[in-house]
C-alpha positions in Angstrom: -68.7 -42.4 8.6 -68.5 -44.9 5.8 -67.9 -48.3 7.4 -69.7 -51.2 5.7 -70.1 -53.9 8.3 -71.5 -56.4 5.9 -68.0 -56.6 4.2 -66.3 -57.2 7.5 -65.2 -60.6 8.6 -66.4 -62.1 11.9 -63.0 -61.4 13.5 -63.1 -57.7 12.3 -66.6 -57.3 13.7 -65.6 -58.8 17.1 -62.5 -56.5 17.2 -64.7 -53.5 16.4 -67.2 -54.5 19.1 -64.3 -54.8 21.6 -62.9 -51.4 20.6 -66.3 -49.8 21.0 -66.9 -51.5 24.4 -63.5 -50.4 25.6 -64.2 -46.8 24.6 -67.6 -46.8 26.2 -66.1 -48.1 29.4 -63.6 -45.3 29.5 -66.3 -42.7 29.0 -67.3 -41.3 32.4 -70.7 -40.1 31.3 -73.5 -42.5 32.2 -76.4 -42.4 29.8 -79.7 -42.0 31.6 -82.2 -44.8 31.2 -85.5 -44.0 29.5 -88.5 -43.6 31.7 -90.1 -46.8 30.5 -87.3 -48.8 32.0 -88.6 -47.9 35.5 -92.1 -49.0 34.6 -90.9 -52.4 33.3 -88.8 -53.0 36.4 -91.7 -52.2 38.7 -94.0 -54.4 36.7 -91.5 -57.3 37.0 -91.1 -56.7 40.7 -94.9 -56.8 41.1 -95.2 -60.0 39.1 -92.6 -61.7 41.4 -94.3 -60.4 44.5 -97.7 -61.6 43.3 -96.2 -65.0 42.5 -96.8 -64.7 38.8 -93.2 -64.8 37.9 -90.0 -66.2 39.3 -86.2 -66.5 38.7 -84.3 -69.3 37.1 -80.6 -70.1 37.1 -78.7 -68.3 34.3 -77.4 -71.6 33.0 -80.9 -73.0 32.7 -82.1 -69.8 31.0 -79.4 -70.1 28.4 -80.4 -73.7 27.7 -84.0 -72.6 27.3 -83.0 -69.9 24.9 -80.9 -72.2 22.8 -83.7 -74.8 22.7 -86.2 -72.1 21.5 -84.0 -70.9 18.7 -82.8 -74.3 17.5 
């Protein structure tokens, strides 16, 4: 396939992403997660149970991310 995304406009890129997402949603095959995902999830659950980590509101998380990249 010879699509050069660097030549695409933002609008074209967004349309392509939407088309890809729509096609992926129609596909009934669910890809299996790699084994390391389970390890990461268990580590995070343990950190929460041990009081070493906690959750924050998604809105607050977005603000923190925006601050860190500004």
